[in-house]
C-alpha positions in Angstrom: 4.8 25.0 22.4 7.3 22.8 20.6 8.6 23.2 17.1 6.7 20.3 15.6 3.4 21.6 16.9 4.2 25.0 15.4 4.9 23.5 12.0 1.8 21.4 12.1 -0.4 24.4 12.9 1.2 26.5 10.1 0.9 23.8 7.4 -2.7 22.7 7.8 -5.3 24.8 6.1 -8.3 25.9 8.1 -11.2 23.4 8.0 -13.7 26.2 7.2 -12.3 26.2 3.6 -14.1 23.0 2.8 -17.8 22.7 2.2 -18.1 19.2 3.5 -16.1 16.9 5.8 -17.1 13.4 6.5 -17.1 12.2 10.1 -13.9 10.1 9.5 -12.1 13.1 7.9 -13.1 15.4 10.7 -11.9 12.7 13.2 -8.6 12.3 11.4 -8.1 16.1 11.5 -8.7 16.2 15.2 -6.4 13.3 15.9 -3.5 14.2 13.6 -3.4 17.4 11.6 -0.2 16.2 9.8 -1.9 13.0 8.6 -5.0 15.0 7.5 -2.8 17.4 5.5 -0.8 14.6 3.8 -3.9 12.4 3.0 -6.8 14.7 2.5 -5.2 17.8 1.1 -2.0 16.6 -0.6 -3.4 13.2 -1.4 -0.2 11.4 -0.4 -0.9 7.8 0.4 1.1 4.8 1.5 2.4 2.7 -1.3 0.0 -0.3 -1.7 2.7 -2.9 -1.5 3.6 -1.6 2.0 0.1 -2.1 3.4 -0.4 -4.9 5.9 -1.7 -8.3 4.7 -5.2 -7.8 6.2 -5.6 -4.5 4.2 -4.3 -6.2 1.0 -6.6 -9.2 1.4 -9.6 -7.0 2.3 -9.0 -4.8 -0.8 -8.8 -8.0 -2.9 -12.0 -9.3 -1.4 -13.8 -6.0 -2.0 -12.6 -5.9 -5.6 -13.8 -9.6 -6.1 -17.2 -8.6 -4.8 -17.4 -5.7 -7.2 -16.5 -8.1 -10.0 -19.1 -10.7 -8.9 -21.9 -8.1 -8.8 -21.0 -6.4 -12.0 -19.1 -3.3 -10.7 -15.8 -4.0 -12.4 -14.1 -6.2 -15.0 -11.8 -9.0 -13.9 -8.8 -7.1 -15.3 -9.2 -4.7 -12.3 -8.9 -7.7 -9.9 -5.6 -8.7 -11.6 -4.4 -5.1 -11.6 -5.0 -4.9 -7.8 -3.1 -8.2 -7.2 -0.1 -6.8 -9.1 -0.4 -3.4 -7.5 -0.5 -4.7 -3.9 2.0 -7.5 -4.7 -0.2 -10.2 -3.1 1.5 -13.6 -3.0 0.2 -16.5 -5.0 -0.7 -18.4 -1.8 -2.7 -15.5 -0.4 -4.5 -15.1 -3.8 -5.3 -18.9 -3.7 -6.7 -18.5 -0.1 -9.0 -15.6 -1.1 -10.0 -17.4 -4.3 -11.1 -20.5 -2.3 -13.2 -18.3 0.0 -14.6 -16.4 -3.1 -15.6 -19.7 -4.8 -17.3 -20.9 -1.6 -19.1 -17.6 -1.1 -22.7 -17.6 -2.3 
């Protein structure tokens, strides 16, 4: 057993400690115990501005749909654009699709 595996096994709490695990969380645990520890236990996430463009645009689209159907104010959309540092051209593309969406 290598040192990295030893460390991973020591740092990750037992899954029995939690009352409920979603399928995706359980799958994440089985694939990478370190990623599970960082994301689900310690709540350490990737900085939004470092996400890939499809993730950024998908997040923007989801927020726009929440806005359209009454789930959030438009200020939340603007906050997300700033947080993810989405360029003006990409915002314009999503805006065009949003306006065409019925």
